[in-house]
C-alpha positions in Angstrom: 13.2 4.7 32.6 12.3 3.5 36.9 15.5 4.6 39.2 16.7 1.2 40.8 15.7 0.4 44.1 19.2 -0.9 45.5 22.7 1.8 46.1 24.4 1.9 42.5 26.9 3.6 43.9 28.2 0.3 46.1 30.8 -1.4 44.6 30.9 -3.7 42.3 31.5 -7.6 43.6 33.0 -10.6 40.9 30.4 -13.8 41.7 29.9 -17.0 39.8 27.2 -17.5 37.9 26.7 -20.2 35.8 24.5 -19.9 32.1 24.4 -22.2 29.3 27.5 -21.8 26.8 26.3 -21.5 23.7 24.1 -18.5 25.3 26.9 -17.3 26.8 29.0 -17.2 23.6 26.0 -16.0 21.6 25.1 -12.5 23.0 29.5 -12.1 23.8 29.2 -12.5 19.6 26.7 -9.6 20.0 28.0 -7.3 22.3 25.7 -7.7 24.9 27.0 -7.4 28.5 26.2 -10.3 30.8 27.3 -8.8 34.2 24.8 -5.7 33.0 22.1 -8.0 31.7 22.1 -10.0 34.8 22.1 -6.8 37.1 19.2 -5.6 35.3 17.2 -9.1 35.9 18.0 -9.2 39.2 16.9 -5.9 39.9 13.9 -7.2 38.5 13.2 -10.8 40.0 13.9 -8.8 43.7 11.6 -5.7 42.7 8.6 -8.9 42.1 9.7 -10.8 45.3 9.3 -7.5 47.4 6.4 -6.9 46.1 4.3 -10.4 46.7 5.9 -10.2 50.0 4.0 -6.7 50.5 1.2 -8.2 49.1 1.3 -11.2 51.6 1.8 -8.5 54.6 -0.7 -5.9 53.3 -3.5 -9.5 53.2 -2.4 -10.5 56.5 -3.2 -6.9 58.4 -6.6 -7.2 56.4 -7.6 -10.4 57.4 -6.3 -9.4 61.2 -8.4 -6.1 60.3 -11.5 -8.0 59.5 -11.6 -10.5 62.9 -10.8 -7.3 64.7 -13.8 -5.9 63.4 -15.6 -8.8 63.8 -14.8 -9.2 67.3 -14.9 -5.5 68.9 -16.7 -3.6 66.4 -15.5 -1.2 63.8 -13.4 1.6 65.3 -14.6 3.6 62.8 -18.0 3.9 62.8 -18.1 4.5 66.3 -15.9 7.4 65.8 -18.9 8.3 62.9 -21.0 8.0 64.7 -19.9 9.7 67.8 -18.8 13.1 65.6 -21.8 13.0 63.6 -24.6 11.1 65.8 -27.5 13.4 66.5 -25.4 14.4 70.2 -22.6 15.8 67.7 -22.2 19.7 68.0 
């Protein structure tokens, strides 16, 4: 099982959720803990959203790096030339 990405030691908070009444009645009849299911679903949604945000940030960083290289050259290539070039010891 994956480690939760939130502090599981914090206090629980009572919130109001609106769900389909038939679905809720059926889940209660089956002994499903709606709070536990809701918490797990929220944790999954948070993980997915945070991953999407991180991918978007990395994408922006990659564009910025490509723009920098296009304008100023590749700093890694310059370092390789400096250390691996004909004048290297």
